[in-house]
N, C-alpha and C positions, 0 to 999 in steps of 0.2 A: 493520596499517594505521597510517600515521603521523598525527600530530596535524595536520599541514598538510593531508592529504587529507580529514580529517573537517571542516575549516573551511568547506567548501562549503555546509554546512547551518547555519552560524553564524546566530544571531538567531532560530532556531526553538526553542521550548521543547519539552520532553517527549521529545526524541530523544537517546538515549544512543548509545554507540559501536556496540553490536550492531544497533540499529535503522538507523543510518546504513550499516552494512555490508550489511544486508539490502536496503536501497534501492539501493545501488550495484550489488549483484549483479543486481538486477532492471532495471538500466539507468537508474535515476533518480539523477543525479549531483550535483544541486545543489538549493538551496532554491527557486530560480526554476523549475526543471523540476518539482519537487514541486508548486508552486503551480499550474502549468499543467496538470499531470496530475490533481490533486485527490486527496483522501484515499482515496476508494473505489477508484479505478482504480490508485492506487499500491499499496494493500493487495492488490488482485487480482494485480498484477504480481509482488509479493513472493511471494504464494501460488504463482503459476505457476513461478517460478524456484527455489523452495525444494525440497529433497529431501523425500520423503514423511515421513520421520522428523523433519524440522526445520520443519514448518509453523508459521507464526506464529499466536499466539493473537489473539483479538479485541482484546486490550489494545493491540496495535500499531495497529489501526484507530482506536481511541479516541485514541491518542497522535498519530497523523497528523492527525486532525481537530482535535485540540486545538492542534497546532503551527500549523495553517493559520488557525485562528480565535482564536489567542492565548488559549487557555483551558487549564487544567490537564486532563490526560487523565482524572483521577478525576471531574472535573465532567462530562465527556462520558459517562463510564461510569455516572454516577448520574442522567443525564437520559434518562428513558425515551423521550421523543418523539424526541430526537436519535438515540438508538441505533436506534430503529425505522426512522427515515428512512434511516440509513446501511445498515442490514441489508437494507432493501428495495432500495436502489440496488445493493448488492453482489449480491443475488439476480438483479436484472434484468441486470446485467452478465454474470453467469455464464450466464444463459439466452441472451443475445445471442451470447456466444462459443460456446456449445455448439450453437447452431442455425446458425452460419455454415457454409456448405457448404465442403468442402475445395477447395483451389485446383488440385489435380490428382487424377487417378484412377489407381490402380495397375491394370494389366491383367495377367491370367494367360495371355494368348494366346501 
């Protein structure tokens, strides 16, 4: 990945090259898009796009929230209330996604 390609997230703290690569793989290509998506939905998108052996740790969620709230990721990681809210939002998003009916049905006829 070139330095020019990673500049689309300039101005956001906590996001290193690997985090930016994961976001881009998930289809989040800029700081503006990350702001519109939000930290929880962005983390979920990264989880969905990552290979099973390359799943992101929760540190990415803390980093994303910190990037959007102009806080250090370690501050997020040490804030029990913020972590609980983020984890509850992530759990809700996972439940919503898993309960969404399929858009088509396969038939064995």
